[in-house]
Each structure stands twice: as C-alpha cells, then as structure tokens.
C-alpha positions as CSV (number, residue, x, y, z in Angstrom):
1,M,0.0,0.0,0.1
2,K,2.9,2.6,0.9
3,R,4.5,1.6,-2.3
4,G,1.6,2.2,-4.0
5,L,1.3,5.7,-2.1
6,T,4.6,6.4,-3.1
7,I,4.3,5.9,-6.8
8,C,0.9,8.0,-7.2
9,L,3.3,10.9,-5.5
10,V,5.5,10.4,-8.1
11,L,3.4,10.5,-10.9
12,V,1.5,13.6,-9.4
13,L,4.7,15.4,-8.9
14,A,5.9,14.6,-12.5
15,L,2.7,15.5,-13.9
16,G,3.1,18.9,-12.2
17,L,6.6,19.6,-13.2
18,A,5.3,18.7,-16.7
19,G,2.9,21.2,-16.4
20,C,4.9,23.9,-15.1
21,G,7.2,23.4,-17.9
22,R,4.6,23.6,-20.4
23,Q,3.7,26.9,-19.0
24,R,7.0,28.2,-18.9
25,E,7.3,27.1,-22.6
26,T,4.0,28.8,-23.7
27,K,4.3,31.9,-21.7
28,K,4.7,34.8,-24.5
29,T,5.6,38.4,-24.2
30,E,2.7,40.5,-25.6
31,L,3.9,43.5,-27.7
32,A,1.2,46.1,-28.2
33,V,2.1,47.9,-31.5
34,F,0.0,50.9,-32.7
35,A,0.1,51.4,-36.3
36,A,-1.6,53.5,-39.2
37,A,-4.3,52.0,-40.7
38,S,-2.7,51.9,-44.0
39,M,-0.1,49.4,-42.8
40,T,-2.9,46.7,-41.7
41,E,-1.9,44.5,-44.6
42,T,1.8,44.3,-44.6
43,L,2.0,44.2,-40.7
44,T,-0.4,41.5,-40.8
45,E,1.7,39.6,-43.1
46,I,4.9,40.1,-41.1
47,E,3.2,39.4,-37.9
48,A,2.9,35.8,-39.0
49,K,6.5,35.7,-40.2
50,Y,7.9,37.4,-37.0
51,E,5.8,35.1,-34.8
52,A,7.1,32.1,-36.5
53,A,10.5,33.1,-35.7
54,H,10.3,34.3,-32.3
55,Q,8.0,32.0,-30.5
56,D,8.0,34.0,-27.1
57,I,6.5,37.2,-28.7
58,D,3.0,37.7,-29.3
59,L,2.2,40.8,-31.6
60,V,-1.0,42.6,-30.9
61,F,-1.8,45.4,-33.2
62,T,-4.1,48.1,-33.1
63,F,-4.7,49.8,-36.5
64,D,-6.4,53.0,-36.5
65,S,-5.7,56.9,-37.7
66,S,-2.5,58.2,-36.2
67,G,-4.2,60.8,-34.8
68,T,-6.7,58.4,-33.0
69,L,-3.7,56.3,-31.8
70,K,-1.9,59.3,-30.5
71,T,-5.0,60.2,-28.6
72,Q,-5.5,56.8,-27.1
73,I,-1.5,56.7,-26.0
74,T,-2.0,60.2,-24.3
75,E,-5.1,58.7,-22.3
76,G,-2.9,55.9,-21.0
77,A,-3.7,52.8,-23.3
78,V,-0.9,50.4,-23.5
79,C,1.1,50.7,-26.1
80,D,5.2,49.3,-26.7
81,L,5.8,50.7,-30.4
82,F,4.1,53.4,-32.4
83,I,4.3,53.6,-36.0
84,S,2.6,57.0,-37.4
85,A,1.6,57.8,-41.0
86,A,3.2,61.5,-40.5
87,P,5.5,62.8,-38.4
88,K,3.1,65.5,-36.9
89,Q,1.5,62.9,-34.2
90,M,4.6,61.2,-33.5
91,N,6.1,64.9,-32.7
92,Q,3.4,65.7,-30.4
93,L,4.6,63.0,-28.1
94,D,8.2,63.5,-28.7
95,A,9.8,65.5,-25.7
96,S,12.9,66.4,-27.8
97,K,10.8,68.7,-30.3
98,D,10.2,72.4,-29.7
99,K,6.9,73.8,-28.3
100,E,5.6,74.5,-31.9
101,A,5.6,70.8,-33.0
102,N,4.9,69.4,-29.4
103,P,2.7,72.0,-27.6
104,D,1.9,70.3,-24.8
105,G,5.4,69.1,-24.1
106,L,4.5,65.3,-23.8
107,D,7.1,62.9,-23.3
108,F,6.4,59.5,-24.3
109,V,9.2,58.5,-27.3
110,L,12.0,56.5,-26.0
111,Q,14.8,58.8,-27.1
112,G,17.3,57.1,-29.4
113,S,14.6,54.7,-30.7
114,R,12.7,56.9,-33.3
115,I,13.6,56.4,-36.8
116,D,11.9,57.2,-40.3
117,L,10.7,53.9,-41.1
118,L,8.8,54.3,-44.6
119,E,7.9,56.5,-47.2
120,N,4.6,56.6,-49.1
121,K,2.7,58.4,-51.7
122,V,-0.5,60.2,-51.8
123,A,-2.8,58.5,-54.9
124,L,-5.7,59.7,-56.6
125,C,-8.1,56.8,-57.2
126,V,-11.4,56.7,-59.1
127,A,-14.7,54.5,-58.9
128,E,-15.0,51.6,-61.5
129,G,-16.0,53.3,-64.7
130,N,-14.8,56.6,-63.7
131,P,-17.9,58.4,-63.4
132,A,-16.4,62.1,-62.9
133,N,-14.0,61.4,-65.9
134,I,-10.9,62.7,-63.3
135,N,-7.6,61.4,-64.6
136,S,-5.2,63.6,-62.7
137,Y,-5.1,65.8,-60.0
138,D,-5.4,68.9,-62.2
139,D,-8.9,67.1,-63.4
140,L,-9.8,66.9,-59.9
141,A,-9.1,70.6,-59.0
142,K,-11.3,71.8,-62.1
143,A,-13.8,69.8,-60.9
144,L,-14.1,70.7,-57.3
145,Q,-14.0,74.4,-58.7
146,E,-16.6,73.9,-61.6
147,G,-18.3,70.7,-61.7
148,P,-20.3,68.3,-59.9
149,I,-18.3,65.7,-58.0
150,L,-18.0,63.5,-54.8
151,L,-14.6,63.4,-53.5
152,A,-14.0,61.3,-50.6
153,T,-10.9,62.2,-48.1
154,G,-9.7,61.9,-44.6
155,N,-10.9,64.5,-42.1
156,A,-8.7,66.8,-40.4
157,D,-7.3,64.9,-37.7
158,V,-6.0,62.0,-40.0
159,P,-2.5,62.2,-41.9
160,V,-4.0,61.7,-45.3
161,G,-6.7,64.3,-44.9
162,Q,-4.0,66.7,-43.8
163,Y,-1.9,65.7,-46.8
164,T,-5.2,66.4,-49.0
165,Q,-5.3,69.8,-47.2
166,K,-1.9,70.4,-48.8
167,I,-3.1,69.5,-52.2
168,F,-6.1,71.8,-52.2
169,A,-3.7,74.8,-50.8
170,Y,-1.4,73.9,-53.6
171,Y,-4.1,74.2,-56.1
172,G,-5.6,77.1,-54.6
173,I,-8.7,75.6,-53.3
174,D,-10.9,76.8,-50.3
175,E,-12.1,73.5,-48.6
176,A,-14.9,75.3,-47.0
177,A,-16.3,76.4,-50.5
178,V,-16.3,72.9,-52.0
179,A,-17.7,71.2,-48.6
180,D,-20.5,70.1,-50.6
181,K,-18.3,67.9,-53.1
182,L,-16.6,66.2,-50.3
183,T,-17.1,63.2,-48.1
184,Y,-14.9,62.3,-45.0
185,G,-13.5,59.3,-43.6
186,S,-12.2,58.6,-40.0
187,N,-9.3,56.8,-41.4
188,V,-7.9,56.1,-45.0
189,K,-9.7,52.5,-44.9
190,E,-12.9,54.2,-45.0
191,V,-11.9,56.4,-47.9
192,T,-10.4,53.8,-49.7
193,T,-14.2,51.7,-49.2
194,A,-15.8,55.0,-50.6
195,V,-14.0,54.6,-53.6
196,T,-14.2,50.7,-54.1
197,E,-17.7,50.9,-53.2
198,A,-18.4,53.6,-55.7
199,T,-20.3,55.8,-53.1
200,A,-17.7,58.5,-54.2
201,D,-16.6,59.6,-57.4
202,C,-13.1,59.5,-56.4
203,G,-10.8,59.5,-53.4
204,I,-7.3,60.5,-52.4
205,I,-5.8,57.9,-50.3
206,Y,-2.3,56.2,-50.0
207,A,-0.6,54.2,-52.8
208,T,-0.6,51.3,-50.5
209,D,-4.3,51.1,-49.7
210,A,-4.6,51.3,-53.2
211,F,-2.6,48.3,-54.1
212,S,-4.5,46.5,-51.3
213,A,-7.8,47.6,-52.6
214,G,-6.8,46.6,-55.9
215,L,-7.1,50.2,-57.4
216,T,-4.7,51.7,-60.2
217,P,-4.2,55.4,-59.3
218,V,-4.8,57.9,-61.9
219,D,-2.2,60.4,-60.2
220,T,0.5,60.5,-57.7
221,A,0.9,64.0,-55.6
222,T,4.4,65.3,-55.9
223,A,6.4,66.5,-53.2
224,D,5.7,69.9,-54.0
225,M,1.8,69.4,-53.9
226,C,2.2,67.8,-50.5
227,G,5.6,67.1,-49.0
228,Q,7.1,63.7,-48.3
229,V,4.8,61.3,-46.6
230,I,7.0,59.7,-43.9
231,Y,6.2,57.0,-41.4
232,P,8.2,57.7,-38.3
233,A,8.3,54.6,-35.8
234,A,9.7,54.8,-32.2
235,V,9.5,52.7,-29.1
236,L,7.5,54.3,-26.2
237,N,9.6,55.2,-22.8
238,T,5.9,53.8,-21.0
239,S,6.7,50.4,-22.3
240,E,7.4,47.7,-20.2
241,H,9.1,45.7,-22.8
242,Q,11.6,48.1,-24.5
243,E,13.9,45.8,-25.4
244,Q,11.6,43.2,-27.2
245,A,10.0,46.3,-29.1
246,Q,13.0,47.6,-30.2
247,A,14.2,44.0,-31.5
248,F,10.8,44.2,-33.8
249,L,11.5,47.7,-34.8
250,D,14.9,46.7,-35.8
251,Y,13.3,43.7,-38.0
252,L,11.0,46.3,-39.6
253,T,14.3,47.6,-41.1
254,E,15.8,44.3,-42.3
255,D,15.4,42.9,-45.7
256,E,12.7,40.4,-45.1
257,A,10.2,42.9,-43.8
258,S,11.6,45.3,-46.3
259,S,10.5,43.1,-49.3
260,I,7.0,43.1,-48.0
261,F,6.7,46.8,-47.5
262,E,8.2,47.2,-51.2
263,A,6.0,44.8,-52.9
264,V,2.8,47.0,-51.8
265,G,4.5,50.2,-52.7
266,F,6.1,51.5,-49.4
267,T,10.0,52.8,-49.6
268,P,12.0,51.6,-47.1
269,L,13.9,54.7,-45.4
270,A,15.6,53.1,-42.4
C-alpha cells in the first residue's frame, strides 16, 4: 500500500512539473503595436513571419488613424511601439521637439529609438468606370471648382486628410467653399472603401492602400504638392517591454520586412 502511495505521489509530482514546463514554454510577451491603418495588410503579413521565428512574442496590433492612436496613447493605452503615417503625431509625443511641434510638452518617445521607417505616396483613385472622368489632380481641381463631383478624403485629424489639405492649398482650393463636394473618412481605410464601393466618384488615399484594394491610381501627388509622406516609428518610454519592442522595430528595417513593404508600394527608409 505504501509503495502504491509512493508511486502515485511520484506521478503527481511528475505531471505537475511537466505542466509547469509547458507553462514556461507557452508563456509569451505581448507587444502592443499601434500602427497607421494604411499598414494593416503589410504588418499582418509580417506578424506571421515574426512570430514564427520568435515564439516568445505575441504581436498585438491596433490599426487606426494616427491621430486616434496618438490620443489613445496620451490617455494611457498600453502601447510598446508606435508607427505613425506622418511626423506630426509622433512629434506631439516627442519631448525632444520644440513647442511648435509638441505644444503640450508630451514625453512618450523613448529617445534614441525613433526612426523614419517608410515613405508612401498620396494617390488619386477613381470609382469603377470613372464616372466623373477624373484622370489627374489637375482634373480633380477643376471639377471641384467648376463641376459636380464627390471626393472622398480623410478628415482633418487624419494624416491623409492633412495631405489632402496641402494639395488643396497647392491648387488654391478653399475647402470650405467645396464642402458639399466632399465626404470624409475617419481613417484611410474608410476613404478607400468609399472608392471601391463607388459611394464617391474618387478619393485621395495612399498608394499602398490602392494596391491592397486592387485600385490603379490615376495620379500621384508630388512632394511639391503635399511634401513627403514619411512614417516615423518609435518605442515608447512607457513600455514595459522596451527591449523586445526595439528588436521588432529593428526587424522592420531588415530585408525580409522591407521586401513586404516594397511589394505594396512603400519605400523603406531606415
């Protein structure tokens, strides 16, 4: 009987140790990555590759407009790595920037980690059949000032909307004067959907979103029209996993990730 009890205790202990071993093997570090909505497809593809090679990491993405993500960060959302679709939102979190760029003096960027990761292009796309006969930004400017048209664009809090405002300024278009010809999205994906579903005649989106949606741009904005479309990335100093976040950011600059970005129209910068 004693021998039987001994065997049972040994088995229980062995099973317990095995269970602990499995728990140790399956325990992962969750990395919260906040990224511009225009990166949804590329980062989802990268996620599978990175996690396969780093089985101790669980990437948890939040995709939205850069302005919304920036607000969530300032309100205390858990975020380890932030990738913005424009420098403006990153600057507003970066204590190294002056008061003009960071008026609230916010300090969320881990100094030394920030890089310019990618460049994108601002593309003009049209609904199927091109109902408004828009074949260039010149055509769009003329139609907004003279003809009936419905243009989809991002609102003023969204980087793609801010680039659109610069294009309007380039052509001398008063946005308020053509408000009845505009429909707004809260992020670039909503604008893209308006074009693909033909609820708007055309839309101003990123070249990468056009690629992902199967749209062929009729024109691409030059740097003179709206400046460069730079995507900065940085580890946040509020992160509890700064080393792991930096490792993932480093990976995003390497050949495997760069090839994925390039395939949809991004230009790697780092």
